C-alpha positions as CSV (number, residue, x, y, z in Angstrom):
1,M,-36.9,-9.0,3.9
2,D,-33.6,-7.6,2.0
3,Y,-30.3,-7.0,4.4
4,F,-26.6,-5.7,3.7
5,M,-23.7,-6.1,6.0
6,T,-20.1,-4.5,5.2
7,D,-16.7,-4.5,6.1
8,I,-16.7,-6.9,8.8
9,H,-12.3,-7.1,8.8
10,G,-12.8,-10.1,10.8
11,D,-14.9,-9.3,13.2
12,Y,-16.5,-13.0,13.7
13,T,-18.6,-12.4,17.1
14,A,-20.2,-9.4,15.5
15,M,-21.3,-11.3,12.0
16,R,-22.8,-13.9,13.8
17,T,-24.4,-12.4,16.3
18,L,-26.2,-10.5,13.4
19,L,-26.7,-12.7,11.4
20,E,-27.6,-15.8,13.7
21,Q,-30.4,-13.8,15.2
22,P,-34.3,-15.6,15.3
23,H,-36.1,-13.1,12.7
24,V,-33.9,-13.7,10.6
25,D,-33.9,-16.3,7.6
26,W,-31.7,-17.3,5.0
27,S,-34.0,-19.9,3.5
28,H,-36.3,-16.8,2.7
29,D,-35.0,-13.5,3.3
30,R,-31.9,-11.8,0.9
31,L,-28.8,-10.7,2.4
32,V,-26.1,-9.3,-0.4
33,L,-22.3,-8.8,1.7
34,G,-20.6,-5.8,0.6
35,G,-17.1,-6.7,0.6
36,D,-13.7,-6.8,3.3
37,M,-14.6,-9.9,5.2
38,I,-11.0,-9.8,5.9
39,N,-7.9,-8.4,7.7
40,R,-7.2,-5.8,10.9
41,G,-9.5,-8.4,12.9
42,P,-8.8,-11.0,15.0
43,Q,-10.6,-13.4,13.3
44,S,-10.7,-12.9,9.2
45,A,-10.4,-16.6,8.5
46,E,-13.0,-17.6,10.3
47,V,-15.1,-14.9,8.8
48,L,-13.8,-16.2,5.0
49,Q,-14.9,-19.8,6.1
50,Y,-18.7,-18.9,7.0
51,I,-19.5,-16.7,4.8
52,Y,-18.2,-19.1,2.3
53,Q,-20.3,-21.8,3.9
54,L,-23.4,-19.6,4.3
55,Q,-23.9,-18.5,0.6
56,Q,-22.8,-22.3,-0.5
57,Q,-26.0,-23.7,1.4
58,Y,-28.6,-20.5,0.5
59,P,-27.2,-19.5,-3.4
60,K,-30.1,-17.7,-4.3
61,Q,-30.5,-15.7,-1.3
62,I,-26.7,-15.3,-0.8
63,T,-24.8,-12.5,-2.8
64,V,-21.4,-11.7,-1.6
65,L,-19.4,-8.9,-3.1
66,C,-15.6,-8.7,-3.5
67,G,-14.0,-5.6,-1.3
68,N,-10.7,-4.2,-1.9
69,H,-9.1,-6.3,0.7
70,E,-10.5,-9.1,-0.9
71,Q,-8.9,-8.0,-4.3
72,M,-5.1,-7.5,-2.2
73,L,-5.7,-10.8,-1.3
74,L,-6.0,-12.6,-4.7
75,D,-3.5,-9.8,-6.5
76,Y,-1.3,-11.9,-3.7
77,Y,-2.2,-15.2,-4.4
78,R,-2.3,-14.8,-8.5
79,Q,0.2,-12.2,-9.1
80,D,2.4,-12.7,-5.9
81,D,2.0,-9.1,-4.5
82,P,3.3,-8.4,-1.4
83,F,0.8,-5.3,-0.6
84,W,-2.1,-6.9,0.9
85,L,1.0,-8.1,3.7
86,R,1.0,-4.7,4.8
87,F,-3.2,-4.3,5.4
88,G,-3.6,-6.9,7.7
89,G,-3.1,-9.8,5.2
90,K,-0.3,-11.3,7.1
91,E,-2.7,-12.1,10.0
92,T,-5.0,-13.5,7.4
93,L,-2.9,-15.2,6.2
94,K,-1.4,-16.4,9.7
95,G,-4.9,-17.7,10.1
96,L,-6.2,-19.5,6.9
97,Q,-2.7,-21.4,7.3
98,A,-3.5,-22.8,11.1
99,L,-7.1,-23.9,10.4
100,Y,-6.9,-24.7,7.2
101,S,-5.1,-26.7,4.2
102,P,-3.4,-25.3,1.3
103,A,-6.2,-26.9,-0.8
104,Y,-9.0,-25.9,1.0
105,I,-7.6,-22.3,1.3
106,L,-7.1,-22.2,-2.8
107,Q,-10.4,-23.5,-2.8
108,L,-11.4,-20.2,-0.7
109,V,-8.7,-18.1,-3.2
110,D,-11.1,-19.7,-6.1
111,W,-13.9,-18.4,-4.9
112,I,-12.8,-15.0,-4.0
113,E,-11.8,-14.6,-7.6
114,Q,-15.5,-15.2,-9.0
115,L,-16.9,-12.3,-6.4
116,P,-18.7,-9.5,-8.1
117,I,-17.9,-6.3,-8.0
118,V,-21.5,-4.9,-8.0
119,H,-25.1,-6.3,-7.8
120,E,-28.3,-4.8,-8.4
121,D,-32.1,-6.5,-7.9
122,E,-35.5,-4.2,-8.3
123,N,-35.0,-1.6,-5.4
124,Y,-31.1,-1.2,-5.1
125,V,-27.6,-1.5,-6.9
126,Y,-25.1,-2.7,-4.4
127,T,-21.4,-2.4,-4.6
128,H,-18.5,-2.5,-2.1
129,S,-17.7,1.4,-2.3
130,G,-18.4,3.0,-5.3
131,L,-19.8,3.6,-9.4
132,D,-17.7,4.9,-12.1
133,V,-20.5,6.6,-13.6
134,Q,-18.7,6.9,-17.3
135,R,-19.3,3.2,-17.7
136,A,-22.6,0.8,-17.7
137,L,-23.3,-1.8,-14.5
138,S,-22.3,-4.2,-16.6
139,E,-18.6,-2.5,-17.6
140,Q,-17.5,-1.1,-13.8
141,T,-13.9,-1.8,-13.2
142,R,-11.9,-3.0,-10.6
143,D,-11.1,0.2,-9.6
144,I,-14.3,1.1,-7.8
145,L,-13.4,-0.9,-5.3
146,W,-11.1,1.7,-3.5
147,M,-13.4,4.6,-4.4
148,T,-13.6,6.8,-1.6
149,E,-16.8,8.2,-0.1
150,A,-15.4,11.4,-1.1
151,D,-15.1,10.5,-4.4
152,L,-18.3,8.9,-4.8
153,Y,-20.8,11.9,-3.1
154,H,-18.9,14.3,-5.5
155,C,-20.7,12.7,-7.9
156,D,-23.9,14.4,-9.7
157,A,-26.7,12.5,-8.4
158,A,-28.8,12.8,-11.4
159,A,-25.7,11.0,-13.4
160,L,-25.6,8.2,-10.6
161,L,-29.4,7.6,-10.5
162,Q,-29.1,7.3,-14.6
163,L,-26.6,4.8,-14.5
164,T,-28.6,2.8,-11.7
165,A,-31.9,3.5,-13.4
166,N,-33.1,5.3,-10.8
167,R,-32.3,2.5,-7.9
168,P,-30.2,4.1,-5.2
169,I,-26.4,2.7,-4.4
170,V,-25.8,0.4,-1.2
171,H,-22.1,0.3,-0.4
172,G,-19.5,0.7,2.2
173,H,-15.6,0.9,2.6
174,T,-15.1,4.4,4.0
175,P,-16.1,4.4,7.8
176,I,-19.2,6.7,9.2
177,E,-20.6,6.6,13.1
178,R,-24.1,7.2,11.7
179,I,-26.0,5.6,8.4
180,Y,-27.5,8.4,6.9
181,F,-29.8,8.2,3.1
182,D,-29.7,10.7,1.0
183,S,-31.9,9.2,-1.3
184,V,-28.9,8.2,-3.8
185,R,-26.4,6.7,-1.4
186,L,-26.2,4.0,1.7
187,N,-23.2,3.9,3.1
188,C,-23.5,1.4,5.6
189,D,-19.6,0.6,7.2
190,L,-19.8,1.2,10.7
191,G,-15.9,1.3,10.9
192,S,-15.8,-2.4,12.1
193,Q,-11.7,-2.2,13.2
194,T,-11.3,0.5,11.2
195,Y,-13.5,3.8,12.6
196,P,-11.0,6.3,14.5
197,I,-12.9,6.0,17.9
198,E,-12.6,2.8,19.3
199,E,-15.4,3.1,21.2
200,A,-17.8,4.2,18.2
201,R,-16.4,0.8,15.9
202,G,-19.6,-1.3,14.8
203,V,-20.2,-3.9,12.5
204,A,-24.4,-3.4,11.0
205,L,-27.0,-5.6,10.2
206,V,-29.1,-3.2,7.5
207,N,-32.6,-3.8,6.9
208,V,-32.9,-2.2,3.2
209,T,-36.5,-3.0,3.1
210,D,-37.3,-1.2,6.5
211,M,-35.0,1.0,6.8
212,N,-33.7,0.5,9.7
213,Y,-30.4,-1.6,11.1
214,Q,-28.7,-3.0,13.8
215,V,-25.3,-2.6,15.5
216,Y,-22.7,-5.1,16.9
217,R,-20.3,-2.9,19.0
218,P,-17.5,-4.8,19.5
219,F,-15.9,-2.1,22.6
220,S,-18.8,-3.4,24.7
221,G,-20.1,-6.4,23.4
222,N,-24.0,-4.2,23.2
223,M,-26.2,-4.4,20.2
224,E,-28.3,-1.2,19.6
225,E,-31.2,-0.5,17.0
226,H,-31.4,2.4,14.9
227,R,-33.7,4.2,12.1
228,I,-32.0,5.3,9.4
229,L,-31.4,9.2,8.9
230,S,-33.0,10.2,5.6
231,Y,-32.2,13.8,3.8
232,E,-32.2,14.8,0.1
233,A,-29.1,15.1,-2.1
234,E,-28.6,17.7,-4.5
235,R,-29.3,17.7,-8.0
236,D,-28.6,19.3,-10.5
């Protein structure tokens, strides 16, 4: 099975509850993590270390993408840019420093710096938030890490499919309440720590093989299962 998870935002409990279920086997199944592992949530440091170690254990099965929150962390460490601290970075930094040595933190930063911004397989193209239709997949820039859902969904569907060789785009970044698939784009960010209605916030483990998903709701501690709703995108 192929799975996707994105925008965990420091929700360590949700992440582990979903990823450690008996029916998933990371020595066999494949997982793409869509970025924004950190910030806003209470256990960003733990989330970061867990994903780092999981990928080290299953390097052929686990792919981790950089999100805009990871990019802000990099800008802080590499360019001394304080912008990250305004968006949950202050709390993430405090957590990292409380749990890990300076050398280990820099090891995590080095790992983040190597994360790709686009991943593709035979069925899908994965990215944190969107794609620039004016650039080939291999030439995308980090500007796409801040692309809103509105920006992506205003792109011509036919142009996007031409860019991806007719493969749908799986992404996150913009929080939504339910996961819909328009035959071109699949947004899987259920708003962990970010959706305005706290009871509706969630982290999803999306099965892109069977087109269903499980979502953990932090507010209630409940797990739900849903089919992905589908409709056809308009194409010029």
